[in-house]
Each structure stands twice: as C-alpha cells, then as structure tokens.
C-alpha positions in Angstrom: 12.4 -16.9 29.1 10.0 -14.1 30.1 7.1 -16.4 29.5 8.6 -19.0 31.8 8.9 -16.5 34.6 5.4 -15.3 34.1 3.9 -18.8 34.3 6.3 -20.2 37.0 4.3 -22.3 39.5 5.8 -20.3 42.4 4.2 -17.1 41.1 0.9 -18.8 40.3 0.1 -20.9 43.4 -3.6 -20.6 42.9 -3.5 -21.7 39.2 -3.6 -25.5 39.0 -2.6 -25.3 35.3 0.5 -23.1 35.9 2.8 -26.1 36.3 1.7 -27.6 33.0 2.1 -24.3 31.1 5.6 -23.9 32.6 6.6 -27.4 31.4 5.4 -26.6 28.0 7.3 -23.3 27.8 10.4 -24.9 29.2 10.2 -27.7 26.5 9.9 -25.2 23.7 12.8 -23.2 25.1 15.0 -26.4 25.2 14.2 -27.1 21.5 14.9 -23.6 20.3 18.0 -23.1 22.5 19.7 -26.4 21.3 21.3 -25.7 17.8 20.8 -29.4 16.8 17.1 -29.6 17.7 16.5 -26.0 16.4 18.1 -27.0 13.0 15.9 -30.2 12.8 12.8 -28.2 13.6 13.6 -25.5 11.1 14.0 -28.1 8.4 11.3 -30.6 9.1 8.9 -29.1 11.7 7.7 -30.9 14.9 7.5 -34.2 13.1 11.2 -34.1 12.5 11.8 -33.9 16.3 9.6 -36.9 16.9 11.5 -38.9 14.3 8.4 -39.1 11.9 9.3 -36.2 9.6 10.9 -36.7 6.2 13.7 -34.6 4.9 11.7 -33.5 1.8 9.0 -31.6 3.7 8.7 -27.8 3.6 10.5 -25.8 6.2 8.5 -24.5 9.2 8.7 -21.1 10.8 9.9 -20.9 14.4 6.7 -19.2 15.3 4.8 -22.4 14.4 6.5 -24.2 17.2 5.5 -21.5 19.7 2.0 -21.6 18.4 1.7 -25.3 19.2 3.0 -24.8 22.8 1.4 -21.4 23.5 -2.0 -21.8 21.7 -3.7 -21.4 25.1 -2.5 -17.8 25.2 -5.2 -16.8 22.8 -3.1 -16.7 19.6 -5.5 -19.0 17.7 -8.3 -19.9 20.0 -9.5 -19.2 23.5 -9.3 -22.2 25.8 -11.1 -20.4 28.6 -14.4 -20.7 26.7 -17.2 -18.3 26.4 -17.1 -15.1 28.6 -13.3 -14.8 28.6 -11.8 -11.5 27.5 -10.9 -11.6 23.8 -9.0 -9.3 21.6 -10.7 -7.5 18.8 -10.2 -8.6 15.3 -7.5 -7.0 13.3 -8.3 -4.5 10.5 -9.3 -5.8 7.0 -7.0 -4.0 4.6 -8.4 -3.4 1.1 -6.4 -1.7 -1.7 -8.5 0.8 -3.6 -7.4 2.2 -7.0 -7.9 5.9 -7.6 -7.0 8.3 -10.4 -5.0 11.5 -10.1 -8.3 13.2 -11.1 -10.0 11.7 -8.0 -7.3 13.0 -5.7 -7.4 16.4 -7.4 -11.2 16.9 -7.4 -12.2 14.7 -4.5 -14.7 11.8 -4.8 -17.3 10.0 -2.8 -17.4 6.2 -3.5 -20.5 4.2 -2.5 -20.3 0.4 -2.5 -22.1 -2.7 -1.3 -20.0 -4.7 1.2 -20.6 -8.0 2.9 -19.6 -8.9 6.5 -20.4 -11.4 9.2 -22.8 -9.8 11.7 -24.2 -11.2 14.9 -27.4 -13.1 14.3 -30.3 -10.9 15.2 -32.6 -13.8 16.0 -30.4 -15.5 18.6 -28.3 -12.3 19.4 -25.1 -14.2 18.7 -25.7 -17.1 21.1 -26.3 -19.6 18.3 -29.1 -21.2 20.3 -32.8 -21.5 19.7 -35.1 -19.9 22.2 -33.8 -20.5 25.8 -31.6 -23.4 24.9 -28.2 -23.3 26.5 -25.0 -24.9 25.2 -23.6 -27.9 27.1 -20.0 -28.3 28.2 -18.0 -30.1 25.5 -17.2 -33.6 26.7 -14.2 -34.1 24.5 -12.2 -31.2 26.1 -14.1 -31.0 29.4 -15.1 -27.4 28.6 -11.6 -26.2 28.2 -11.6 -25.6 24.5 -8.3 -27.5 24.0 -6.9 -30.9 24.3 -3.4 -31.9 25.5 -1.2 -33.7 22.9 2.0 -35.4 24.0 4.9 -35.5 21.5 8.4 -36.9 21.7 10.6 -33.9 21.1 13.8 -35.9 21.0 14.8 -39.3 22.1 15.3 -38.0 25.7 12.6 -35.4 25.8 8.8 -35.6 25.9 6.7 -32.4 25.4 3.1 -31.6 25.5 1.2 -29.0 23.6 -2.3 -27.7 23.6 -4.4 -28.2 20.5 -7.7 -26.6 19.8 -10.6 -29.0 20.3 -12.0 -29.9 16.9 -15.3 -30.9 18.4 -16.3 -27.5 19.8 -13.8 -25.4 17.8 -12.2 -24.0 20.9 -15.4 -22.7 22.5 -15.5 -25.3 25.3 -19.3 -25.8 24.8 -21.6 -27.2 22.2 -25.2 -27.0 21.1 -27.3 -30.0 20.1 -28.6 -30.0 16.6 -32.2 -29.5 17.6 -31.2 -26.5 19.9 -29.4 -24.5 17.2 -30.9 -21.2 15.9 -32.7 -21.8 12.6 -31.4 -18.5 11.1 -27.7 -18.9 11.7 -27.6 -22.7 12.1 -25.8 -22.3 15.4 -22.9 -20.3 13.8 -23.8 -17.2 15.8 -23.2 -14.9 12.8 -24.9 -14.3 9.5 -23.8 -12.7 6.2 -24.9 -9.1 6.1 -24.9 -6.7 3.1 -24.5 -3.1 3.9 -24.0 0.1 1.8 -20.8 1.8 2.7 -19.3 5.1 1.7 -15.8 6.3 1.6 -14.8 9.9 1.0 -11.6 10.5 -1.0 -10.6 14.0 0.0 -8.8 16.5 -2.2 -5.1 16.2 -2.0 -4.9 12.7 -0.5 -1.8 10.7 -1.5 -0.8 7.3 -2.7 -0.8 4.8 0.2 -3.1 7.0 2.4 -5.6 5.1 4.5 -9.2 5.6 4.9 -10.6 3.8 7.9 -14.2 2.6 8.4 -14.3 2.0 12.2 -16.2 -1.1 13.2 -17.2 -2.0 9.7 -15.5 -5.4 9.8 -16.8 -8.8 10.8 -18.5 -9.3 14.1 -18.1 -12.2 16.6 -19.7 -12.8 20.0 -17.8 -11.0 22.8 -15.3 -9.5 20.3 -15.4 -5.9 19.1 -15.9 -5.6 15.3 -12.8 -5.0 13.4 -12.1 -2.0 11.1 -12.1 -1.9 7.3 -9.2 0.1 6.0 -9.0 1.2 2.4 -5.4 1.9 1.2 -5.3 4.3 -1.8 -3.3 3.1 -4.8 -2.9 5.8 -7.4 -3.0 4.8 -11.1 -0.5 6.2 -13.5 -1.9 9.3 -15.4 -1.2 9.7 -19.1 -0.4 13.4 -18.9 0.5 14.4 -15.3 3.0 13.2 -12.7 2.9 14.1 -9.0 5.5 14.9 -6.4 4.2 16.0 -3.1 1.8 18.8 -3.8 3.3 19.7 -7.2 2.6 18.4 -10.7 4.6 17.9 -13.8 3.5 17.7 -17.4 5.0 17.8 -20.9 3.7 20.1 -23.6 4.7 20.4 -27.3 4.9 23.7 -28.9 5.6 24.5 -32.6 8.8 25.9 -34.0 6.9 29.1 -34.8 5.8 29.3 -31.1 9.3 28.7 -29.9 10.6 31.6 -32.0 7.8 34.1 -31.8 5.9 33.2 -28.7 2.3 32.0 -28.1 -0.9 33.0 -26.4 -3.3 30.0 -26.2 -4.8 27.3 -24.0 -1.7 25.3 -23.3 -3.3 22.3 -21.5 -6.5 20.9 -20.0 -6.2 20.5 -16.2 -7.4 17.6 -14.0 -10.7 19.4 -13.3 -11.4 20.0 -17.0 -10.3 23.7 -17.0 -8.4 25.1 -19.9 -5.1 26.7 -18.8 -4.3 29.7 -21.0 -0.7 30.8 -21.1 1.0 33.8 -22.9 4.7 33.6 -23.4 6.8 36.9 -22.9 7.5 38.7 -26.2 11.0 38.6 -27.6 11.9 35.4 -25.8 13.0 32.4 -27.8 12.0 29.1 -26.1 14.4 26.2 -26.2 13.5 22.5 -26.2 13.2 20.9 -22.7 12.9 24.4 -21.1 10.6 24.5 -18.1 8.0 27.0 -16.9 6.1 27.0 -13.6 2.4 27.9 -13.1 2.1 28.9 -9.5 -1.0 27.6 -7.7 -1.9 25.1 -10.4 -0.6 22.0 -8.6 -2.4 19.6 -6.3 -4.7 20.8 -3.6 -3.1 20.5 -0.2 -4.9 17.9 1.9 -7.0 19.5 4.6 -6.3 22.9 3.0 -7.8 22.4 -0.5 -8.0 26.1 -1.1 -4.2 26.1 -1.2 -2.4 24.3 -4.1 1.1 23.5 -5.1 2.7 24.4 -8.4 2.5 23.0 -11.9 5.7 22.5 -13.8 5.6 22.4 -17.6 8.4 20.9 -19.7 8.3 22.3 -23.2 9.4 20.3 -26.2 9.5 21.8 -29.8 7.7 20.0 -32.5 9.7 20.4 -35.7 8.0 20.8 -39.1 7.9 17.7 -41.3 9.6 17.2 -44.7 6.4 18.0 -46.6 6.3 21.5 -45.2 9.9 22.1 -46.3 8.9 21.3 -49.9 6.3 24.1 -49.9 8.6 27.0 -49.0 11.6 28.8 -50.6 14.4 27.0 -48.6 17.2 29.3 -49.9 15.2 32.4 -48.7 14.5 30.7 -45.3 18.2 29.8 -44.9 19.1 33.4 -45.3 16.7 34.4 -42.5 18.0 31.8 -40.1 21.2 32.0 -38.1 24.2 30.6 -40.1 25.2 27.0 -40.0 28.0 25.9 -37.8 31.4 25.5 -39.4 34.0 22.7 -38.8 36.0 23.1 -35.6 39.5 24.7 -35.8 42.0 23.4 -35.8 40.8 20.3 -37.6 41.4 16.9 -36.0 44.3 14.9 -37.5 42.0 12.1 -38.5 38.5 12.7 -40.0 36.3 9.7 -40.6 33.2 9.9 -42.9 30.1 8.3 -41.2 26.9 7.5 -43.0 23.7 9.4 -41.9 20.8 6.9 -41.3 17.4 7.9 -40.0 17.3 4.9 -37.7 20.1 6.5 -35.7 18.0 9.6 -34.8 16.5 9.1 -31.4 14.5 11.4 -29.1 16.6 11.3 -25.9 13.9 12.7 -23.6 10.5 12.0 -25.1 9.2 9.7 -22.3 8.2 10.8 -18.9 10.1 9.5 -15.8 8.7 7.9 -12.7 7.9 10.6 -10.2 9.2 10.4 -6.7 9.9 12.7 -3.8 12.9 14.2 -5.6 11.9 14.0 -9.1 12.4 17.7 -9.7 16.0 17.5 -8.7 17.2 17.0 -12.3 15.4 20.2 -13.4 16.4 22.3 -10.4 19.0 24.4 -12.4 16.1 25.7 -14.6 13.9 26.8 -11.7 13.9 30.4 -10.3 11.7 33.3 -9.6 10.4 35.7 -12.3 7.7 38.3 -12.2 5.9 36.5 -15.0 6.3 33.1 -13.3 8.6 31.9 -16.1 11.7 29.9 -15.2 14.8 29.8 -17.4 18.3 28.2 -17.5 20.0 31.3 -16.0 18.0 31.1 -12.7 19.6 29.4 -9.7 16.7 28.9 -7.2 16.0 25.3 -6.4 12.6 23.7 -5.7 12.2 23.0 -2.0 10.0 20.0 -1.3 7.6 20.2 1.7 8.1 16.5 2.7 4.5 16.1 3.9 3.6 12.6 5.0 0.3 10.8 4.3 -2.0 10.7 7.3 -4.8 8.2 8.3 -8.3 9.6 7.9 -10.9 7.8 10.1 -14.4 7.8 8.5 
C-alpha cells in the first residue's frame, strides 16, 4: 500500500485531487487483496467484477487493473496536459544479423531509417502561425475523464480513462488552426541516413546504441535505437569466447607421412599454411591448435584467441584399391588383429551391411561457453603448437561478457 500512503489526503492537503486518488488506490487494493474478487478479475477482467463479463473471455493481467486505476500516474498518458514533466521514450530494439566474418573483420553498415521528428514548420506545437490550442471541454483540460464502475455488489470504484477527444493532452486545436505540414500531429516522418559500426571481436547479443536516434515527441527526449547483434551460423567455423574451432579433412597419406600445405582459408581470406612434424602419425579426431589465429579480442583487435583444428582422415575409395597390389600393401601395413583369447563361449555370426556403417562424429556441435570441454584431454603445450592425446593441459576460458557500445 505504498501508493496509498503516498497519496493519502493527510499528506497532500494542498492537492484537491488527493482524496479521489486515494479512493481509487484503496478500491484497487480491495479487489486484489480479496481472493474471490482477485480470482474473478484474473478470469474475466474488470467486466467480470461488474457482473457484465462472460466466462469465455480471455484472462487479464493484474497490471491491467492497476493501469485502469493509476492511469493518471503517467503510465499511458499525462493528465496534467502540456508542460508537465514526462519520461523519455524507451529504446527501440532492433535485431541485426551479422556473419562471423563481420565480427572477425569489422564492418560499417549504412542504412536509411525512418522516425517521427518534431515538425519543423510549427516546431512541434501542431498549430498554424500564432494559433493556440484551446482547453478540451470534454475533460476540462485534465486529459482524462472519471469512469465509475461497480467492482462488486457492495463496492463502487472509479478510474481515470484517457480522454478520447484530446488524446490525453488536455487541449485541442481547431481544424483551421492546425499546421498544414503535420496536420496538427506535431511530428512528421523523417528519413535519415544512419551508420552503425560493428567492431572487431564483438559477440552475439552485443548492443550497439544510437543515442537519440528514436522517435521525437514534444517535451519528451528522443529515445535511443539499439541494435542487438545476432550471429548467423558459419559453415566452417564455430566460436567460443575469443577462440575458434574448425574441422579439416586430411588424406590417409597425410596422416601417415605428414603434410605441408595450406590447410584452410581464414575468415579474412588468408590461406593458413601448416606443416606437420615429421615422423608423427596423425589419428582421426586428433586436434591441433594454431595460436593467435582465433577471434580478435574486442577493444584489443591486435590480440587474438586461438584456432583449434579437429582433423578427420579421408579414407581412399574402392576404386583406388583396385589399382594397387593389395597383397603387397597388406605386407607393408601393420598386421590385422586376431580374435581375442580366450574365445567367448558363444560366438554369433553377424552379417556385414554397408547401411550399418555410420560416421559417429562427422557433424559439428553447437558451440557454447564450454564447448572445448569434450576435447580438453587432447590439449596441451608443445614447442610446435601441436596438441596430442598424451598432453594434460586444459583450455582455460576467459569468460568475457558482451558490453554495450554507444555510438
């Protein structure tokens, strides 16, 4: 009942309307504090309390009741009329799709935007020349009218409703006195070229704020326009914090004898050449780390995270096998595995079907803040920046949070 104390007549002796507001607040409190009337209102709204609401109507939020009683507090309109202090408009939030390439390289986006701006001809008054608005006769210049409703059989409440004649302004202009440019609306549609700068290293969900670029209203500060970055899925790279992950295929020959070639094309178009250490056989799903080839760090773009590469081995096809001496190749390769000893008591012969062969880890996984955890046993430090299964160091995430960037 903080509102009731605030508007109590004893604390507002010089306010002739304090008594009326106090009654309205008390009536609303009675409805919400009584389980029976509260249930009726939740189910059928204010009409249910007056006996006119049907049982099939949609449910109403409790805030709707307070809105009807406390509309004079400036939640929906200003009953004090022109010149009263008003709150600025809330920000206009616009999702903006970006690619991982945009966040890696940075990008400047220019666009045409429309907003409501104060009329330059009447300077937001809505009037022509020296014409002045007249007090609204329907609401007596208050901007609202009092509506009495029966809350329950034994309760009668009153609420303030925005005046539909003057739209809550408390004053009106005659048709002949209205500004020709804005037709008395006080604002006109304005097209303006805006620019947002996507900085290197920004993250998904980060906000870019254009201060004061929103709609204008007389006596009200213009709101902000906020662009919220939404990163599209990349076909080759995944991101976690300042690090990147990608999957690369190598041939069986490269896995056995090594390679020295351009392994991938980075997000900025650079070819990344990598040479594997001699005498090291690479296994499928093994990972390597390329230090300093991850995402630029926001606000410090000269510093970068790391790029983790998951290697998969591309086996030769059946046609290649037909072109070689398979017996000679078999003698060069390690021997085949034998049956386990001792043999199981029961052995069942199963048919081999190609449809049963599945690639267990061919697809990428959704990256999140801990998406390297499943690979952590493979990561470690090596003088050549290669990481193998016998290393124990784990990737330590920096946990950086997105920050708002005013423009």
